[in-house]
Each structure stands twice: as C-alpha cells, then as structure tokens.
C-alpha atoms as one frame of an Amber mdcrd trajectory, in Angstrom:
protein
 -43.235   3.120  33.967 -43.267   6.492  32.247 -45.193   6.885  28.982 -42.726
   7.906  26.267 -44.538  10.032  23.686 -41.615  10.304  21.274 -38.086   8.867
  21.235 -35.596   9.082  18.363 -32.057  10.018  17.392 -31.631  13.194  15.350
 -28.779  14.518  13.222 -28.248  18.289  13.036 -28.519  19.371   9.385 -28.547
  23.147   9.762 -28.167  26.001  12.212 -30.221  29.209  12.058 -31.958  28.484
   8.730 -31.731  31.263   6.131 -35.460  32.066   6.223 -35.131  33.292   9.790
 -32.733  35.747  11.324 -30.965  34.898  14.551 -33.157  36.807  16.982 -31.251
  36.229  20.211 -27.540  35.953  20.985 -27.783  32.828  23.108 -30.421  30.975
  21.077 -29.792  28.803  18.035 -32.506  27.273  15.873 -31.425  23.854  14.702
 -32.770  21.871  11.763 -32.555  18.138  12.343 -33.719  14.888  10.773 -34.525
  11.761  12.770 -32.977   8.395  11.965 -35.725   5.957  12.929 -39.002   7.731
  12.112 -37.819  10.084   9.343 -39.158  13.144  11.191 -38.037  16.713  10.473
 -37.558  19.181  13.325 -36.826  22.832  14.051 -35.776  23.380  17.655 -34.634
  26.503  19.485 -31.965  25.752  22.085 -29.900  27.837  24.467 -26.619  27.440
  22.589 -24.616  29.120  25.323 -25.221  26.234  27.723 -25.801  23.446  25.163
 -24.059  24.038  21.823 -24.749  21.686  18.906 -22.888  21.569  15.593 -23.888
  20.488  12.075 -23.495  16.723  11.738 -23.787  16.076  15.470 -26.269  13.423
  16.645 -28.438  13.573  19.732 -31.127  11.462  21.366 -34.429  13.264  21.977
 -37.212  12.158  24.289 -40.642  13.753  24.866 -42.422  12.695  28.069 -45.258
  14.057  30.252 -43.349  13.569  33.545 -39.795  13.212  34.815 -40.823  10.600
  37.386 -39.445   7.202  36.289 -42.550   5.434  37.607 -44.777   7.629  35.419
 -46.623   9.384  38.234 -47.708  12.900  37.260 -45.711  15.781  38.622 -46.748
  19.258  39.655 -44.822  21.048  36.904 -42.459  22.518  39.483 -38.810  21.541
  39.656 -38.132  20.101  43.071 -34.471  19.036  43.400 -33.667  16.387  45.920
 -32.495  12.847  46.289 -35.300  11.456  44.114 -34.549   9.675  40.859 -35.517
  11.537  37.684 -35.428  10.850  33.949 -33.424  14.083  33.698 -30.513  12.343
  35.458 -29.707  10.521  32.195 -29.838  13.598  29.939 -27.783  16.761  29.431
 -30.433  19.307  28.399 -34.052  19.469  29.615 -36.910  21.877  28.818 -40.537
  22.014  30.005 -43.239  23.301  27.686 -46.738  23.201  26.283 -47.996  21.742
  23.026 -49.941  24.565  21.409 -50.699  23.304  17.891 -51.325  19.992  16.160
 -52.077  20.027  12.463 -52.309  17.566   9.629 -51.380  19.286   6.383 -51.783
  16.238   4.189 -52.345  12.516   4.561 -48.683  11.714   5.031 -47.567  14.699
   7.161 -48.523  15.931  10.612 -47.013  18.856  12.494 -46.795  19.490  16.209
 -45.645  22.763  17.747 -44.427  23.109  21.330 -43.356  26.241  23.193 -40.751
  25.968  25.928 -41.234  29.455  27.424 -40.583  31.052  24.041 -38.085  28.534
  22.683 -40.041  26.772  19.958 -40.112  23.273  18.529 -41.742  22.122  15.302
 -41.848  18.395  14.575 -43.118  17.227  11.169 -43.620  13.713   9.875 -45.847
  10.673   9.636 -49.092  11.192  11.613 -48.762   7.743  13.218 -45.796   9.045
  15.248 -47.822  12.014  16.515 -50.968  10.206  17.697 -49.999  10.206  21.414
 -49.962  13.997  21.608 -52.834  16.206  22.799 -53.425  19.925  22.480 -52.376
  21.914  25.588 -50.386  18.937  26.847 -47.447  19.740  29.177 -44.245  18.013
  28.072 -40.611  17.591  28.986 -38.016  17.542  26.226 -34.820  15.678  27.132
 -31.648  15.650  25.007 -28.258  13.968  25.211 -25.502  13.787  22.596 -24.727
  10.361  21.153
C-alpha cells in the first residue's frame, strides 16, 4: 500500500495573486484553501492543459511513488499496462521538496519545485511531519 503524505480537497480562492506578475503565458499560480486540514497553498499549474477557475474544488494527493503497492520507482515515467495511481487523476507532476520551515508554533511551510513550477503549502505542522528535505514527490490532482 502506498504511503500517502498528504491528501485533502482544496477550493481555488485566487488566480495569479496581485503580489506576483504572471510570468509565463501557459502557467497560472493558484491560491487555494483546504477543507479538511485548513491548509493554505500556492501552486503553479500549466493552465493550458489543466485550467482551474475561482471557486472550483479539486482533490490533491502527495505521494512518493505512483506504484499502488508502494514500491519505490526509478523516477522515470515508463508507460505500459501496469496499474498506477495516476490512472485515477487528471493532472500529475513530479518534483523535489527543497524547503521545510516552521515560522511559528502553529504554522509550517513546505516548498516543492516541479521543474520550475512551484508549490507552497502552509499550515499546522502536524500535517507536514511526513515530509523530508530533498524528498522526491508526485502531486496528483483531479477536479471534484
């Protein structure tokens, strides 16, 4: 069984926040808030292939492997007739956790880079305790 590091449903609250300019034509930075764990997130997505709108909800999963049995993978995409967690999702990215910080007692922040598309997840430190620096992760999204 695969180890799920984070699993929640988010609601899009903003697109391309005012503090940042839209740097790329096909990339949108979304601001979202989670329903279950009250986490706040900024996430860069390729909006040309996966557009999201304000008010839309999506399920987000962070896992170390796409193998349903939890066996580690090589980090290379190898299409075939094998089952994959990605089969149940619409948008998948592979990246590296490059920063974990605890600003105060009640807030922790993790930062992940998906080949230049960035994610910042902020919230209760108890929901971030499974993460490790330099960890390789898959982000999986599907609209709900």
